[in-house]
C-alpha positions in Angstrom: 96.6 70.3 62.8 97.0 66.5 62.8 99.9 64.6 61.2 97.6 63.4 58.3 96.5 67.0 57.4 100.0 68.4 57.1 101.2 69.0 53.5 103.6 66.4 52.2 105.7 68.9 50.2 106.9 72.4 51.2 105.5 75.5 49.5 106.8 76.5 46.1 108.1 79.8 47.4 109.5 80.2 51.0 111.7 82.7 52.8 113.4 82.7 56.2 113.1 86.5 56.5 110.2 87.4 58.9 109.5 90.6 56.9 108.8 88.6 53.7 105.3 87.7 52.5 106.6 84.2 51.9 107.7 83.6 55.5 105.9 80.8 57.3 107.2 79.9 60.7 105.2 76.6 60.9 106.7 75.3 57.7 110.2 76.4 58.8 109.8 74.6 62.2 109.2 71.3 60.4 112.6 71.7 58.6 112.9 72.2 54.9 115.7 70.5 52.9 116.8 72.3 49.8 118.7 70.8 46.8 120.0 73.4 44.3 121.7 72.3 41.1 122.0 68.7 42.5 123.7 69.8 45.8 122.0 69.9 49.2 122.4 73.4 50.6 121.9 74.7 54.2 122.6 78.4 53.4 119.4 79.3 51.4 117.6 82.5 52.6 114.7 82.2 50.1 113.8 79.9 47.2 111.2 79.8 44.3 110.8 76.4 42.7 108.7 77.4 39.6 111.0 80.3 38.7 114.1 78.2 39.4 116.1 80.5 41.8 117.5 80.7 45.3 118.8 83.6 47.4 121.9 83.1 49.5 123.7 85.6 51.8 126.6 87.5 50.2 129.2 86.9 53.0 128.8 89.1 56.0 127.8 92.2 53.9 124.8 94.1 55.1 122.7 96.9 53.6 122.2 100.3 55.3 119.4 98.9 57.4 121.5 96.0 58.7 119.8 93.3 56.6 122.1 90.8 54.9 122.7 91.3 51.2 121.7 88.4 49.1 122.6 87.0 45.7 120.0 85.5 43.4 121.3 82.2 41.8 119.4 80.6 39.0 119.0 76.8 38.5 116.9 73.8 39.4 115.5 73.8 42.9 114.0 70.9 44.9 112.5 71.1 48.4 111.3 68.5 50.9 110.2 68.3 54.6 113.0 66.8 56.7 110.5 65.5 59.3 109.2 62.9 56.8 112.1 60.5 57.0 114.8 59.4 54.5 112.7 59.4 51.3 110.2 62.2 51.6 108.1 63.6 48.7 110.1 66.3 46.9 108.6 69.5 45.5 110.1 70.2 42.0 109.4 72.4 39.0 108.4 69.4 36.9 
């Protein structure tokens, strides 16, 4: 895929969990920045822009299968590709 054919904004729903249907290694390798409730976050496990929520890990707690437990937080979510420089296009719910 050439630079020109790469999307300018990240998908509206993305997860870092390889078992999720919303996991996309190519998108994650580009680097996705997340702003939740006006604050840039680096601890997001999954986000959904249209529904306005993110999932974050609940400390070091894991379920019986060894997967991290997550909390779903509601609020405005924005996402952008970090490889597009200082002022990249931002995906929002607007």
